[in-house]
C-alpha positions as CSV (number, residue, x, y, z in Angstrom):
1,M,-34.2,-100.7,50.1
2,S,-31.5,-103.8,50.1
3,S,-28.8,-104.1,47.1
4,E,-30.3,-107.3,46.2
5,Q,-34.1,-105.3,45.7
6,Q,-32.5,-102.5,44.1
7,A,-30.7,-104.9,41.2
8,A,-34.1,-107.2,40.9
9,L,-36.1,-103.8,40.2
10,A,-33.2,-102.4,37.8
11,T,-33.7,-105.5,35.7
12,I,-37.3,-105.4,35.7
13,F,-37.4,-101.7,34.8
14,Q,-34.3,-101.1,33.3
15,D,-34.0,-97.3,32.1
16,R,-37.2,-96.2,33.0
17,D,-37.0,-92.8,34.6
18,A,-40.1,-93.1,36.7
19,I,-42.4,-96.0,37.8
20,A,-45.9,-96.4,39.2
21,V,-45.9,-97.9,42.9
22,W,-49.0,-98.9,44.8
23,G,-48.9,-99.6,48.6
24,V,-51.3,-100.4,51.4
25,T,-51.1,-99.7,55.1
26,P,-51.4,-103.1,57.5
27,G,-55.4,-102.4,58.1
28,N,-57.4,-103.8,60.9
29,A,-56.0,-107.4,62.2
30,N,-53.2,-107.0,59.1
31,V,-56.3,-107.4,56.8
32,N,-54.2,-105.4,53.9
33,V,-51.2,-107.3,55.0
34,R,-53.2,-110.9,54.0
35,K,-54.4,-109.3,50.8
36,W,-50.7,-108.1,49.5
37,E,-49.4,-111.6,50.5
38,R,-51.6,-113.2,47.8
39,V,-50.7,-110.8,45.0
40,D,-47.9,-112.0,42.6
41,P,-46.3,-110.2,39.8
42,G,-48.0,-110.8,36.8
43,D,-51.2,-110.2,38.3
44,T,-53.9,-107.6,37.2
45,A,-55.0,-105.2,39.7
46,L,-57.9,-103.2,39.7
47,F,-58.6,-99.9,41.4
48,S,-61.7,-98.9,42.8
49,R,-63.5,-96.3,44.0
50,E,-67.4,-95.7,45.4
51,G,-67.9,-99.0,43.2
52,H,-66.6,-98.4,40.1
53,I,-63.4,-99.6,38.5
54,F,-61.2,-96.4,37.6
55,A,-57.9,-97.9,36.7
56,S,-55.9,-101.3,36.1
57,A,-52.3,-102.2,36.4
58,S,-50.1,-105.3,35.9
59,V,-48.3,-106.0,38.9
60,A,-44.4,-106.1,37.8
61,A,-42.7,-106.6,41.3
62,K,-43.3,-106.9,44.8
63,I,-41.0,-105.5,47.8
64,R,-41.3,-104.6,51.3
65,S,-39.2,-101.9,52.3
66,E,-40.3,-99.7,55.4
67,A,-37.4,-97.2,54.3
68,L,-38.7,-96.8,50.6
69,D,-42.6,-96.9,52.1
70,E,-41.4,-94.1,54.7
71,S,-39.7,-91.9,52.1
72,L,-42.6,-92.1,49.4
73,W,-45.8,-91.9,51.9
74,D,-44.5,-91.1,55.5
75,R,-46.6,-92.7,58.2
76,N,-50.5,-92.3,58.8
77,S,-51.9,-91.2,61.8
78,E,-51.6,-94.6,63.7
79,G,-47.8,-94.4,62.6
80,E,-48.3,-97.1,59.9
81,T,-46.4,-97.2,56.7
82,C,-47.6,-99.0,53.7
83,V,-46.7,-102.2,51.9
84,V,-45.2,-101.3,48.3
85,V,-46.6,-103.2,44.8
């Protein structure tokens, strides 16, 4: 992450030992990137599987860092890494 991204996250999360993160791969024709671009801090994220919502969270920050993404999730079989929320 850049020093600016680190400073912004330090301000938001202060002295927490850990934070929850979520990421998406770009998907076909970048469909997930377009969805990610519509997410803003303060939004509520709903996580679903098989037609059921199993978790929710409030988006506190949003960054793009390929190095961070790769260190958290590596790359998929297509060589893609994630976008972090």
